[in-house]
Backbone as CSV, one residue per row, in Angstrom:
resi,resn,N_x,N_y,N_z,CA_x,CA_y,CA_z,C_x,C_y,C_z
1,MET,-19.530,46.322,17.962,-18.091,46.260,17.754,-17.551,44.842,17.915
2,GLU,-17.982,44.133,18.973,-17.519,42.773,19.200,-17.888,41.860,18.038
3,LYS,-19.136,41.996,17.559,-19.592,41.155,16.456,-18.747,41.395,15.213
4,LEU,-18.395,42.648,14.966,-17.569,42.991,13.817,-16.190,42.353,13.930
5,ILE,-15.597,42.421,15.121,-14.273,41.831,15.349,-14.314,40.324,15.137
6,VAL,-15.349,39.687,15.671,-15.493,38.236,15.522,-15.633,37.860,14.047
7,ASN,-16.469,38.564,13.323,-16.688,38.266,11.905,-15.415,38.478,11.082
8,GLU,-14.681,39.523,11.407,-13.433,39.775,10.681,-12.404,38.683,10.963
9,TYR,-12.361,38.235,12.213,-11.417,37.170,12.582,-11.761,35.875,11.866
10,ILE,-13.049,35.520,11.855,-13.506,34.318,11.157,-13.195,34.432,9.670
11,GLY,-13.254,35.653,9.168,-12.951,35.873,7.758,-11.475,35.810,7.412
12,GLY,-10.625,35.649,8.416,-9.207,35.450,8.151,-8.289,36.564,8.613
13,VAL,-8.830,37.629,9.226,-7.986,38.728,9.717,-7.346,38.308,11.039
14,ASN,-6.032,38.451,11.166,-5.371,37.967,12.373,-5.474,38.958,13.535
15,VAL,-5.087,38.491,14.706,-5.213,39.285,15.929,-4.425,40.586,15.843
16,LYS,-3.224,40.508,15.286,-2.370,41.690,15.184,-3.042,42.782,14.354
17,VAL,-3.598,42.396,13.216,-4.260,43.369,12.332,-5.519,43.929,12.993
18,LEU,-6.282,43.054,13.660,-7.500,43.495,14.341,-7.188,44.517,15.429
19,ALA,-6.122,44.257,16.185,-5.741,45.179,17.265,-5.413,46.563,16.709
20,LYS,-4.674,46.567,15.610,-4.297,47.837,14.995,-5.507,48.527,14.376
21,ARG,-6.351,47.738,13.721,-7.517,48.299,13.032,-8.505,48.924,13.999
22,HIS,-8.696,48.295,15.164,-9.713,48.772,16.113,-9.096,49.498,17.314
23,HIS,-7.796,49.761,17.243,-7.098,50.519,18.283,-7.273,49.871,19.667
24,LYS,-7.059,48.561,19.694,-7.152,47.824,20.952,-5.895,46.975,21.111
25,SER,-5.679,46.496,22.336,-4.521,45.644,22.587,-4.793,44.230,22.093
26,HIS,-3.713,43.470,21.894,-3.858,42.066,21.503,-4.677,41.303,22.536
27,ARG,-4.416,41.604,23.814,-5.111,40.896,24.895,-6.620,41.162,24.843
28,THR,-6.994,42.397,24.537,-8.427,42.732,24.449,-9.094,41.991,23.294
29,ILE,-8.423,41.946,22.157,-8.975,41.237,20.991,-9.157,39.753,21.318
30,LYS,-8.155,39.155,21.943,-8.241,37.728,22.279,-9.352,37.481,23.289
31,SER,-9.533,38.398,24.239,-10.606,38.253,25.229,-11.975,38.294,24.559
32,ILE,-12.127,39.169,23.591,-13.397,39.262,22.856,-13.668,37.961,22.100
33,LEU,-12.634,37.434,21.474,-12.796,36.198,20.701,-13.149,35.023,21.614
34,LEU,-12.443,34.906,22.725,-12.720,33.827,23.675,-14.128,33.957,24.251
35,LYS,-14.533,35.183,24.539,-15.872,35.451,25.074,-16.949,34.982,24.109
36,ASN,-16.642,35.029,22.808,-17.606,34.624,21.785,-17.399,33.193,21.310
37,GLY,-16.682,32.416,22.126,-16.559,30.984,21.867,-15.599,30.596,20.775
38,ILE,-14.637,31.437,20.449,-13.673,31.118,19.388,-12.366,30.671,20.014
39,ASP,-11.874,29.510,19.556,-10.622,28.956,20.062,-9.464,29.659,19.364
40,ILE,-8.821,30.587,20.049,-7.755,31.358,19.416,-6.488,30.528,19.220
41,HIS,-6.449,29.311,19.782,-5.284,28.448,19.590,-5.494,27.470,18.454
42,ASP,-6.654,27.554,17.792,-6.903,26.711,16.623,-5.901,27.101,15.537
43,PRO,-5.038,26.169,15.049,-4.009,26.530,14.070,-4.585,27.007,12.751
44,ASN,-5.859,26.724,12.475,-6.459,27.177,11.232,-7.114,28.543,11.369
45,ARG,-7.101,29.114,12.574,-7.719,30.422,12.779,-6.710,31.471,13.256
46,ASN,-5.734,31.035,13.988,-4.811,31.995,14.595,-3.616,32.221,13.692
47,PHE,-3.558,33.366,13.034,-2.464,33.651,12.135,-1.417,34.559,12.756
48,GLY,-1.667,35.047,13.923,-0.718,35.924,14.595,0.141,35.141,15.573
49,PRO,1.005,35.812,16.336,1.855,35.146,17.316,1.020,34.428,18.375
50,ARG,1.426,33.215,18.721,0.669,32.453,19.704,0.980,32.915,21.123
51,HIS,-0.013,32.802,21.973,0.153,33.195,23.366,1.084,32.216,24.061
52,LYS,2.100,32.724,24.715,3.062,31.880,25.411,2.636,31.704,26.856
53,MET,2.503,30.447,27.266,2.124,30.157,28.638,3.312,30.384,29.575
54,PRO,3.048,30.625,30.855,4.143,30.831,31.814,5.040,29.602,31.886
55,ASP,6.287,29.810,32.274,7.222,28.694,32.416,6.655,27.639,33.363
56,GLY,6.744,26.396,32.949,6.272,25.295,33.780,4.790,25.003,33.669
57,TYR,4.078,25.777,32.860,2.620,25.615,32.755,2.249,24.213,32.290
58,TRP,2.944,23.711,31.263,2.589,22.398,30.710,3.144,21.245,31.527
59,ASN,3.987,21.555,32.534,4.462,20.505,33.444,3.415,20.167,34.501
60,ILE,2.390,20.998,34.609,1.284,20.715,35.529,0.334,19.759,34.834
61,LYS,0.137,18.600,35.420,-0.626,17.532,34.766,-2.018,18.007,34.331
62,GLU,-2.683,18.767,35.163,-4.045,19.207,34.843,-4.066,20.043,33.565
63,ASN,-3.116,20.957,33.436,-3.047,21.805,32.247,-2.709,20.985,31.014
64,ASN,-1.759,20.086,31.194,-1.314,19.250,30.082,-2.440,18.351,29.587
65,GLU,-3.133,17.723,30.528,-4.207,16.803,30.160,-5.382,17.540,29.530
66,ASN,-5.640,18.754,29.983,-6.724,19.540,29.409,-6.471,19.808,27.926
67,ALA,-5.220,20.088,27.573,-4.864,20.314,26.165,-5.009,19.033,25.360
68,ALA,-4.576,17.921,25.953,-4.649,16.629,25.251,-6.086,16.190,25.016
69,SER,-6.960,16.487,25.964,-8.348,16.032,25.880,-9.102,16.642,24.706
70,LYS,-8.577,17.727,24.146,-9.233,18.396,23.026,-8.773,17.865,21.679
71,CYS,-7.878,16.874,21.705,-7.303,16.333,20.464,-7.778,14.910,20.209
72,ARG,-7.816,14.538,18.938,-8.302,13.221,18.566,-7.250,12.133,18.716
73,ASN,-6.000,12.504,18.572,-4.930,11.508,18.618,-3.593,12.191,18.908
74,ARG,-2.537,11.387,18.988,-1.220,11.931,19.306,-0.756,12.952,18.270
75,GLY,-1.009,12.653,17.019,-0.557,13.536,15.957,-1.154,14.918,16.077
76,GLU,-2.441,14.979,16.361,-3.108,16.271,16.497,-2.600,17.008,17.735
77,PHE,-2.365,16.269,18.812,-1.831,16.855,20.043,-0.452,17.452,19.786
78,SER,0.397,16.708,19.081,1.747,17.170,18.775,1.730,18.402,17.892
79,ASP,0.838,18.425,16.902,0.762,19.562,15.988,0.243,20.817,16.670
80,LYS,-0.768,20.665,17.528,-1.377,21.823,18.159,-0.565,22.351,19.332
81,ASN,0.163,21.452,20.013,0.911,21.890,21.185,2.126,20.997,21.373
82,SER,3.161,21.268,20.608,4.344,20.403,20.621,5.035,20.384,21.988
83,VAL,5.010,21.514,22.701,5.661,21.568,24.020,4.948,20.655,25.012
84,ALA,3.619,20.789,25.074,2.841,19.944,25.983,2.983,18.475,25.612
85,TYR,3.023,18.192,24.318,3.152,16.810,23.848,4.477,16.190,24.314
86,LYS,5.573,16.926,24.147,6.883,16.398,24.544,6.946,16.164,26.053
87,ILE,6.351,17.061,26.820,6.339,16.895,28.274,5.493,15.689,28.663
88,ALA,4.363,15.506,27.975,3.503,14.348,28.250,4.237,13.047,27.969
89,LYS,5.032,13.024,26.902,5.802,11.818,26.576,6.883,11.560,27.625
90,SER,7.607,12.620,27.997,8.714,12.437,28.945,8.221,12.039,30.334
91,ASN,7.009,12.465,30.695,6.454,12.123,32.005,5.627,10.841,31.999
92,GLY,5.471,10.255,30.815,4.708,9.009,30.722,3.204,9.201,30.728
93,TRP,2.749,10.450,30.620,1.304,10.717,30.632,0.648,10.333,29.310
94,ILE,1.449,10.303,28.258,0.893,10.082,26.920,0.166,8.747,26.821
95,ASN,0.658,7.735,27.543,0.003,6.421,27.510,-1.385,6.471,28.155
96,GLU,-1.486,7.277,29.182,-2.785,7.478,29.832,-3.745,8.194,28.885
97,TYR,-3.220,9.176,28.159,-4.055,9.900,27.199,-4.526,8.984,26.077
98,ASP,-3.658,8.030,25.710,-4.049,7.061,24.673,-5.337,6.352,25.058
99,GLU,-5.416,5.986,26.315,-6.567,5.236,26.805,-7.799,6.126,26.967
100,LYS,-7.587,7.353,27.440,-8.713,8.221,27.793,-9.250,9.066,26.632
101,TYR,-8.337,9.508,25.751,-8.755,10.500,24.756,-8.442,10.138,23.307
102,PHE,-7.353,9.439,23.085,-6.888,9.243,21.720,-7.411,7.936,21.129
103,SER,-7.482,7.918,19.824,-7.930,6.711,19.126,-7.003,6.399,17.966
104,LYS,-6.601,5.150,17.856,-5.789,4.726,16.721,-6.649,4.514,15.479
105,ASP,-7.937,4.480,15.676,-8.838,4.280,14.543,-9.195,5.583,13.853
106,ILE,-8.908,6.717,14.510,-9.177,8.011,13.901,-7.933,8.444,13.143
107,LYS,-8.056,8.658,11.868,-6.919,9.008,11.037,-6.420,10.413,11.349
108,TYR,-5.143,10.611,11.096,-4.558,11.922,11.334,-5.191,12.946,10.408
109,TYR,-5.389,12.582,9.176,-6.162,13.416,8.278,-7.085,12.504,7.502
110,GLY,-8.202,12.997,7.032,-9.143,12.137,6.349,-9.864,12.854,5.241
111,PHE,-10.277,12.104,4.265,-10.942,12.676,3.117,-12.428,12.895,3.385
112,ASP,-12.918,12.322,4.476,-14.312,12.521,4.844,-14.459,13.412,6.079
113,ASP,-13.325,13.869,6.622,-13.369,14.738,7.791,-13.635,16.183,7.370
114,PRO,-14.551,16.874,8.047,-14.873,18.267,7.686,-13.855,19.246,8.249
115,ILE,-12.627,19.166,7.750,-11.543,19.986,8.294,-10.878,20.854,7.225
116,HIS,-11.443,20.871,6.042,-10.796,21.562,4.928,-11.367,22.966,4.708
117,PHE,-10.542,23.824,4.136,-10.880,25.209,3.866,-10.717,25.516,2.380
118,VAL,-11.502,26.457,1.904,-11.251,27.105,0.622,-10.971,28.566,0.955
119,TYR,-9.901,29.116,0.399,-9.465,30.457,0.778,-9.054,31.244,-0.467
120,ALA,-8.836,32.537,-0.281,-8.429,33.386,-1.401,-7.510,34.506,-0.928
121,TYR,-6.649,34.951,-1.850,-5.850,36.154,-1.652,-6.302,37.157,-2.713
122,GLU,-6.985,38.218,-2.280,-7.488,39.233,-3.198,-6.506,40.407,-3.230
123,PHE,-5.757,40.508,-4.317,-4.765,41.582,-4.452,-5.435,42.903,-4.816
124,SER,-4.735,43.971,-4.553,-5.295,45.309,-4.756,-5.534,45.648,-6.221
125,ASP,-4.919,44.910,-7.157,-5.122,45.174,-8.584,-6.202,44.284,-9.180
126,SER,-7.044,43.680,-8.287,-8.145,42.786,-8.707,-7.648,41.467,-9.284
127,SER,-6.463,41.052,-8.854,-5.990,39.701,-9.133,-6.287,38.847,-7.911
128,VAL,-6.471,37.561,-8.112,-6.865,36.709,-6.996,-6.269,35.311,-7.148
129,TYR,-5.950,34.741,-6.023,-5.530,33.333,-5.964,-6.526,32.584,-5.089
130,VAL,-7.041,31.449,-5.578,-7.986,30.628,-4.818,-7.332,29.289,-4.523
131,GLY,-7.419,28.852,-3.271,-6.798,27.583,-2.902,-7.627,26.828,-1.889
132,ARG,-7.157,25.654,-1.533,-7.816,24.822,-0.525,-6.742,24.157,0.326
133,THR,-7.057,23.895,1.576,-6.095,23.292,2.494,-6.825,22.786,3.724
134,MET,-6.166,21.949,4.519,-6.737,21.559,5.803,-5.952,22.187,6.948
135,ASP,-4.889,22.918,6.637,-4.116,23.629,7.650,-3.844,25.029,7.118
136,LEU,-4.770,25.923,7.366,-4.720,27.254,6.761,-3.568,28.086,7.289
137,ARG,-3.268,27.938,8.555,-2.170,28.715,9.126,-0.843,28.362,8.450
138,ARG,-0.567,27.071,8.326,0.682,26.642,7.703,0.724,27.018,6.221
139,ARG,-0.429,26.887,5.544,-0.483,27.230,4.124,-0.244,28.722,3.920
140,ASP,-0.785,29.537,4.820,-0.583,30.979,4.722,0.902,31.319,4.864
141,LEU,1.573,30.664,5.794,3.005,30.900,5.979,3.795,30.488,4.745
142,CYS,3.384,29.385,4.109,4.060,28.925,2.892,3.935,29.950,1.773
143,HIS,2.745,30.504,1.629,2.528,31.494,0.567,3.364,32.748,0.795
144,ARG,3.670,33.047,2.034,4.378,34.295,2.340,5.896,34.130,2.366
145,ASN,6.367,32.908,2.169,7.801,32.666,2.143,8.240,32.299,0.735
146,LYS,9.448,32.653,0.414,9.949,32.437,-0.942,10.075,30.948,-1.259
147,THR,9.308,30.504,-2.196,9.426,29.140,-2.706,9.436,29.210,-4.220
148,GLN,9.989,28.213,-4.836,10.253,28.271,-6.268,8.993,28.440,-7.116
149,ASN,7.936,27.741,-6.767,6.751,27.747,-7.624,5.495,28.257,-6.940
150,ASP,5.623,29.103,-5.930,4.433,29.588,-5.245,3.854,30.784,-5.989
151,SER,2.630,30.626,-6.468,1.992,31.657,-7.288,1.775,32.958,-6.522
152,VAL,1.358,32.861,-5.270,1.058,34.060,-4.483,2.322,34.879,-4.249
153,TYR,3.362,34.223,-3.775,4.612,34.931,-3.483,5.211,35.531,-4.756
154,ASN,5.304,34.721,-5.802,5.910,35.189,-7.054,5.131,36.359,-7.656
155,PHE,3.805,36.291,-7.599,2.989,37.374,-8.154,3.217,38.675,-7.384
156,SER,3.304,38.569,-6.060,3.508,39.776,-5.247,4.839,40.437,-5.552
157,ILE,5.868,39.627,-5.817,7.193,40.168,-6.134,7.205,40.781,-7.533
158,GLU,6.663,40.037,-8.486,6.681,40.499,-9.880,5.912,41.806,-10.072
159,HIS,4.832,41.984,-9.314,3.988,43.165,-9.492,4.133,44.183,-8.365
160,ASN,5.095,43.926,-7.478,5.376,44.843,-6.363,4.111,45.145,-5.550
161,LEU,3.397,44.083,-5.207,2.160,44.217,-4.433,2.302,43.459,-3.115
162,ALA,1.736,44.002,-2.065,1.751,43.314,-0.771,0.800,42.121,-0.810
163,ILE,1.196,41.046,-0.146,0.305,39.885,-0.050,-0.804,40.227,0.941
164,PRO,-2.058,40.188,0.512,-3.164,40.561,1.414,-3.423,39.507,2.476
165,ASP,-4.244,39.851,3.458,-4.667,38.855,4.443,-5.453,37.772,3.723
166,VAL,-5.257,36.535,4.168,-5.992,35.437,3.552,-7.475,35.563,3.896
167,LYS,-8.332,35.280,2.942,-9.782,35.374,3.122,-10.375,33.973,3.094
168,ILE,-11.049,33.572,4.161,-11.681,32.259,4.207,-13.015,32.322,3.464
169,LEU,-13.122,31.509,2.431,-14.346,31.468,1.630,-15.297,30.380,2.112
170,GLU,-14.739,29.241,2.472,-15.532,28.110,2.959,-14.733,27.391,4.036
171,SER,-15.427,26.791,5.000,-14.737,26.017,6.030,-15.598,24.812,6.408
172,GLY,-15.015,23.887,7.157,-15.751,22.700,7.584,-16.108,21.785,6.439
173,LEU,-15.207,21.658,5.466,-15.474,20.856,4.271,-14.731,19.532,4.305
174,THR,-15.302,18.533,3.639,-14.538,17.314,3.377,-13.594,17.623,2.231
175,ALA,-12.671,16.700,1.956,-11.687,16.946,0.907,-12.343,17.117,-0.455
176,THR,-13.285,16.240,-0.774,-13.928,16.331,-2.086,-14.793,17.582,-2.197
177,GLU,-15.420,17.974,-1.094,-16.194,19.219,-1.095,-15.279,20.414,-1.344
178,SER,-14.095,20.363,-0.766,-13.163,21.471,-0.959,-12.710,21.551,-2.411
179,GLN,-12.570,20.405,-3.065,-12.216,20.408,-4.486,-13.308,21.081,-5.319
180,GLU,-14.544,20.688,-5.060,-15.671,21.237,-5.820,-15.825,22.738,-5.598
181,LEU,-15.759,23.156,-4.327,-15.986,24.561,-4.005,-14.807,25.448,-4.399
182,GLU,-13.615,24.898,-4.374,-12.465,25.665,-4.862,-12.680,26.017,-6.335
183,ASP,-13.107,25.034,-7.109,-13.351,25.260,-8.528,-14.510,26.248,-8.731
184,LYS,-15.554,26.108,-7.893,-16.708,27.008,-7.994,-16.300,28.454,-7.706
185,TRP,-15.522,28.650,-6.663,-15.097,30.003,-6.306,-14.172,30.587,-7.368
186,LYS,-13.316,29.752,-7.919,-12.424,30.240,-8.978,-13.238,30.732,-10.172
187,ASN,-14.249,29.959,-10.545,-15.116,30.348,-11.658,-15.918,31.616,-11.343
188,ASN,-16.356,31.739,-10.064,-17.101,32.940,-9.661,-16.236,34.200,-9.780
189,TYR,-15.009,34.088,-9.297,-14.105,35.238,-9.393,-13.878,35.624,-10.856
190,GLU,-13.647,34.610,-11.676,-13.369,34.868,-13.088,-14.573,35.527,-13.765
191,ALA,-15.772,35.050,-13.427,-16.993,35.604,-14.009,-17.217,37.053,-13.592
192,ASN,-16.660,37.437,-12.453,-16.831,38.806,-11.947,-15.653,39.708,-12.294
193,GLY,-14.850,39.275,-13.243,-13.800,40.135,-13.772,-12.464,40.098,-13.069
194,TRP,-12.271,39.189,-12.126,-10.991,39.083,-11.432,-9.971,38.379,-12.323
195,ASN,-8.717,38.753,-12.153,-7.617,38.101,-12.866,-7.085,36.957,-12.009
196,LEU,-7.333,35.729,-12.431,-6.903,34.561,-11.659,-5.424,34.285,-11.877
197,ILE,-4.681,34.108,-10.786,-3.253,33.813,-10.909,-2.947,32.352,-10.608
198,ASN,-3.989,31.541,-10.392,-3.790,30.109,-10.190,-3.150,29.480,-11.420
199,LYS,-2.232,28.540,-11.197,-1.612,27.818,-12.304,-2.148,26.397,-12.415
200,ALA,-2.375,25.768,-11.280,-2.824,24.377,-11.285,-4.325,24.280,-11.572
201,LYS,-4.732,23.145,-12.118,-6.148,22.899,-12.374,-6.882,22.703,-11.054
202,THR,-8.178,22.985,-11.060,-9.001,22.760,-9.880,-10.203,21.925,-10.254
203,GLY,-10.895,21.402,-9.234,-12.061,20.563,-9.472,-11.859,19.167,-8.923
204,LEU,-12.858,18.323,-9.041,-12.780,16.958,-8.534,-11.644,16.190,-9.188
205,ASN,-10.986,15.337,-8.366,-9.918,14.451,-8.829,-8.718,15.222,-9.390
206,THR,-8.486,16.426,-8.873,-7.305,17.185,-9.269,-6.530,17.569,-8.031
207,GLY,-5.282,17.909,-8.228,-4.472,18.381,-7.102,-3.945,17.250,-6.255
208,SER,-3.514,17.599,-5.045,-2.782,16.659,-4.205,-3.622,15.518,-3.661
209,LEU,-4.952,15.620,-3.722,-5.777,14.532,-3.216,-5.770,13.340,-4.156
210,GLY,-5.527,13.587,-5.443,-5.458,12.501,-6.397,-6.823,11.980,-6.783
211,ALA,-6.826,11.042,-7.757,-8.087,10.522,-8.275,-8.680,9.442,-7.387
212,SER,-7.816,8.709,-6.671,-8.329,7.624,-5.831,-7.573,7.600,-4.508
213,PRO,-7.819,8.576,-3.642,-7.063,8.697,-2.398,-7.281,7.528,-1.454
214,ARG,-6.240,7.192,-0.719,-6.328,6.130,0.270,-6.375,6.755,1.646
215,LYS,-7.213,6.229,2.500,-7.342,6.773,3.845,-6.346,6.064,4.759
216,TRP,-5.379,6.780,5.268,-4.367,6.175,6.113,-4.809,6.220,7.573
217,THR,-5.438,5.134,8.012,-5.810,4.954,9.399,-4.713,4.151,10.089
218,TYR,-4.885,3.899,11.370,-3.916,3.063,12.086,-3.795,1.689,11.426
219,GLU,-4.934,1.092,11.087,-4.923,-0.254,10.513,-4.254,-0.281,9.143
220,THR,-4.597,0.674,8.262,-4.007,0.649,6.928,-2.514,0.984,6.975
221,CYS,-2.110,1.844,7.913,-0.683,2.130,8.078,0.064,0.896,8.570
222,ARG,-0.533,0.215,9.525,0.113,-0.990,10.054,0.247,-2.056,8.970
223,GLU,-0.790,-2.227,8.171,-0.745,-3.214,7.092,0.359,-2.889,6.085
224,ALA,0.492,-1.606,5.766,1.544,-1.195,4.837,2.919,-1.409,5.461
225,ALA,3.054,-1.083,6.742,4.335,-1.235,7.431,4.782,-2.693,7.484
226,GLU,3.822,-3.600,7.600,4.151,-5.020,7.686,4.755,-5.570,6.400
227,THR,4.588,-4.850,5.298,5.177,-5.284,4.033,6.604,-4.770,3.860
228,CYS,7.089,-3.964,4.815,8.417,-3.352,4.711,9.356,-3.906,5.783
229,LYS,10.636,-3.938,5.467,11.622,-4.492,6.390,12.013,-3.506,7.486
230,ASN,11.947,-2.231,7.183,12.329,-1.221,8.169,11.665,0.105,7.828
231,ARG,11.878,1.089,8.685,11.202,2.374,8.501,11.705,3.126,7.270
232,GLU,12.961,2.889,6.860,13.469,3.528,5.648,12.717,3.035,4.417
233,GLU,12.481,1.726,4.358,11.732,1.164,3.237,10.271,1.611,3.289
234,PHE,9.740,1.709,4.492,8.362,2.180,4.683,8.223,3.606,4.151
235,LYS,9.188,4.454,4.473,9.154,5.846,4.019,9.248,5.926,2.503
236,LYS,10.079,5.079,1.914,10.272,5.095,0.465,9.038,4.597,-0.280
237,ASN,8.440,3.505,0.224,7.322,2.878,-0.488,5.961,3.485,-0.157
238,PHE,5.835,4.021,1.063,4.540,4.565,1.495,4.776,5.891,2.222
239,SER,5.182,6.900,1.480,5.589,8.161,2.115,4.458,8.813,2.911
240,ARG,3.215,8.773,2.386,2.095,9.377,3.111,1.800,8.598,4.398
241,ALA,1.783,7.274,4.280,1.523,6.445,5.466,2.623,6.637,6.501
242,HIS,3.863,6.760,6.051,4.987,6.992,6.950,4.815,8.307,7.695
243,ASN,4.408,9.343,6.975,4.218,10.654,7.589,3.103,10.633,8.629
244,VAL,2.001,9.971,8.289,0.877,9.858,9.221,1.290,9.057,10.451
245,SER,2.006,7.958,10.245,2.442,7.097,11.345,3.422,7.818,12.262
246,ARG,4.310,8.587,11.668,5.293,9.330,12.469,4.600,10.375,13.329
247,LYS,3.657,11.122,12.738,2.989,12.187,13.471,2.077,11.638,14.563
248,ASN,1.542,10.435,14.364,0.655,9.845,15.356,1.408,9.025,16.401
249,GLY,2.726,8.907,16.247,3.503,8.142,17.218,3.407,6.641,17.030
250,TRP,2.984,6.184,15.852,2.859,4.741,15.590,4.153,4.137,15.061
251,ILE,5.044,4.963,14.534,6.202,4.466,13.797,7.085,3.574,14.658
252,ASP,7.248,3.931,15.933,8.092,3.118,16.811,7.435,1.782,17.123
253,GLU,6.116,1.774,17.133,5.400,0.514,17.348,5.553,-0.404,16.144
254,PHE,5.481,0.170,14.942,5.598,-0.620,13.723,7.017,-1.117,13.500
255,PHE,7.997,-0.301,13.881,9.404,-0.642,13.650,10.199,-0.407,14.934
256,PRO,10.256,-1.399,15.790,10.911,-1.233,17.102,12.430,-1.316,17.047
257,GLU,13.036,-1.334,15.827,14.486,-1.498,15.761,15.235,-0.348,16.409
258,LYS,14.621,0.862,16.428,15.283,1.993,17.074,15.432,1.735,18.561
259,ASP,14.377,1.192,19.168,14.460,0.861,20.590,15.508,-0.216,20.832
260,LYS,15.568,-1.169,19.908,16.564,-2.233,20.046,17.973,-1.655,19.986
261,ALA,18.171,-0.711,19.091,19.492,-0.111,18.936,19.899,0.626,20.208
262,GLU,18.935,1.295,20.824,19.248,2.104,21.996,19.450,1.280,23.259
263,ASN,18.836,0.112,23.336,18.972,-0.670,24.575,20.018,-1.772,24.494
264,GLY,20.869,-1.721,23.446,21.965,-2.681,23.351,21.579,-4.026,22.780
265,HIS,20.434,-4.120,22.153,19.970,-5.396,21.600,20.964,-5.986,20.602
266,PHE,21.635,-5.116,19.840,22.533,-5.607,18.798,23.982,-5.727,19.261
267,ASN,24.167,-5.824,20.564,25.518,-6.053,21.078,25.896,-7.525,21.037
268,SER,24.950,-8.374,20.690,25.247,-9.816,20.579,25.133,-10.248,19.125
269,ILE,26.001,-11.176,18.710,26.005,-11.637,17.321,24.721,-12.385,16.985
270,GLU,24.141,-13.075,17.969,22.906,-13.819,17.720,21.771,-12.883,17.298
271,ASN,21.641,-11.784,18.009,20.582,-10.832,17.680,20.836,-10.137,16.350
272,CYS,22.111,-9.883,16.056,22.453,-9.268,14.774,22.098,-10.195,13.617
273,ILE,22.423,-11.468,13.772,22.118,-12.439,12.716,20.610,-12.593,12.547
274,GLU,19.883,-12.608,13.660,18.421,-12.732,13.600,17.806,-11.613,12.771
275,GLU,18.352,-10.403,12.909,17.839,-9.267,12.139,18.403,-9.269,10.728
276,ALA,19.657,-9.659,10.589,20.348,-9.583,9.296,19.752,-10.508,8.242
277,ILE,19.254,-11.658,8.657,18.726,-12.608,7.663,17.409,-12.144,7.037
278,LYS,16.916,-10.995,7.482,15.732,-10.406,6.834,16.120,-9.693,5.549
279,TYR,17.426,-9.555,5.312,17.919,-8.826,4.152,18.575,-9.785,3.160
280,ASP,18.817,-9.286,1.955,19.318,-10.152,0.888,20.825,-10.302,0.889
281,SER,21.523,-9.339,1.466,22.985,-9.385,1.464,23.533,-8.378,2.464
282,ILE,24.851,-8.434,2.670,25.507,-7.468,3.537,25.342,-6.054,2.976
283,MET,25.461,-5.920,1.655,25.317,-4.607,1.035,23.884,-4.094,1.166
284,ASP,22.938,-5.005,1.174,21.539,-4.621,1.359,21.341,-4.044,2.764
285,ILE,22.001,-4.645,3.750,21.947,-4.141,5.124,22.606,-2.763,5.203
286,ARG,23.736,-2.639,4.545,24.455,-1.353,4.556,23.591,-0.227,4.012
287,LYS,22.810,-0.539,2.995,21.969,0.465,2.353,20.718,0.769,3.163
288,LYS,20.077,-0.280,3.695,18.765,-0.106,4.316,18.781,-0.002,5.840
289,TYR,19.860,-0.509,6.476,19.906,-0.475,7.941,21.335,-0.181,8.392
290,PRO,21.803,1.060,8.176,23.189,1.436,8.462,23.646,1.115,9.883
291,PHE,22.755,1.299,10.875,23.157,1.048,12.253,23.546,-0.420,12.454
292,LEU,22.743,-1.331,11.925,23.046,-2.761,12.043,24.344,-3.093,11.319
293,TYR,24.529,-2.520,10.135,25.759,-2.761,9.363,26.992,-2.318,10.158
294,GLN,26.906,-1.155,10.806,28.026,-0.655,11.587,28.353,-1.569,12.760
295,LYS,27.310,-2.096,13.403,27.519,-3.017,14.523,28.239,-4.284,14.052
296,ILE,27.788,-4.812,12.929,28.390,-6.037,12.385,29.845,-5.795,12.007
297,SER,30.106,-4.675,11.317,31.473,-4.376,10.873,32.399,-4.109,12.047
298,LYS,31.911,-3.310,12.988,32.739,-2.948,14.144,33.162,-4.173,14.948
299,ASN,32.264,-5.134,15.066,32.562,-6.342,15.854,33.160,-7.467,15.024
300,LYS,33.419,-7.177,13.717,34.044,-8.142,12.802,33.237,-9.441,12.707
301,TRP,31.905,-9.264,12.576,31.004,-10.410,12.441,30.530,-10.602,10.998
302,THR,31.168,-9.896,10.078,30.696,-9.896,8.693,30.615,-11.294,8.097
303,GLU,31.654,-12.113,8.286,31.663,-13.456,7.693,30.545,-14.325,8.248
304,GLN,30.364,-14.301,9.565,29.303,-15.119,10.179,27.925,-14.677,9.685
305,VAL,27.744,-13.371,9.592,26.454,-12.858,9.137,26.228,-13.205,7.670
306,ARG,27.275,-13.082,6.844,27.139,-13.421,5.428,26.792,-14.898,5.252
307,ASP,27.417,-15.755,6.038,27.117,-17.191,5.968,25.653,-17.458,6.318
308,ALA,25.149,-16.746,7.329,23.770,-16.938,7.741,22.799,-16.470,6.655
309,ILE,23.135,-15.362,6.015,22.284,-14.846,4.941,22.297,-15.802,3.747
310,ASN,23.477,-16.303,3.385,23.582,-17.239,2.261,22.819,-18.525,2.542
311,LYS,22.880,-18.981,3.775,22.168,-20.188,4.154,20.653,-19.971,4.056
312,LYS,20.219,-18.788,4.476,18.795,-18.464,4.370,18.359,-18.395,2.916
313,ASN,19.163,-17.763,2.084,18.843,-17.632,0.664,18.826,-18.983,-0.057
314,ALA,19.723,-19.868,0.372,19.792,-21.193,-0.263,18.640,-22.082,0.163
315,GLY,18.155,-21.856,1.378,17.081,-22.705,1.912,15.734,-22.312,1.427
């Protein structure tokens, strides 16, 4: 019985369904999974409600650090346990974790990391959707919520069919492996008479990975950030790098202007001018750095700042 439960869970059946199917409590199912070495808090495996720790649990340093030690970097820690992450930041423990457990050289996501899945939704009328992702739990939630172009959701509504439990076909894949195997599984289903509801093409160099993906590590994110004047420009020009940097907690290091704004750095005209001359005009500041523009306008320093910018442009 235990082996069957474990295999079904690995295959994508959530704790809630397993409990109902085998007439056991949620706690019993989770105990069986833990006993067999399965991390029920893995976001790519746990599709049911997450276990809530007692109040104050993550305020205990030992508990908090134990959760952090299982993560590669800040971004992964924040994604897997946002409550513990926020407490670690507020208590100053996060800096200690940086030294002991986290690495800026390990990317938040990677094309060579074996973290990708190929999955399927097998409908009762022998229709099927095949997909790939590196966050199966989040992808499953997306498919089950109304979105404009989601094939799974739209098909279930149009044909009045329930969305089945997601079925894991492959796991532990690199990004390119997931592309190849997604296409292979799609072809296998089609060859066996299934009606494919996929709309997008599959295979190598297709989909969101693109033909020539760039690996956003700490170094490549920092290099990209150095070409931008502020975080707004960084987000516009390098949206993926911005997202990775934000999730890993690097964004404030790359662009410390937020800290400057909060500690009163721009309460002096000298500091405002020092920052303002990085821009082409007052209107450029208004567009790209609203907080600085407001400080300049409120203190009626516009003329002095404009003169400094013009002098910089002329020189």
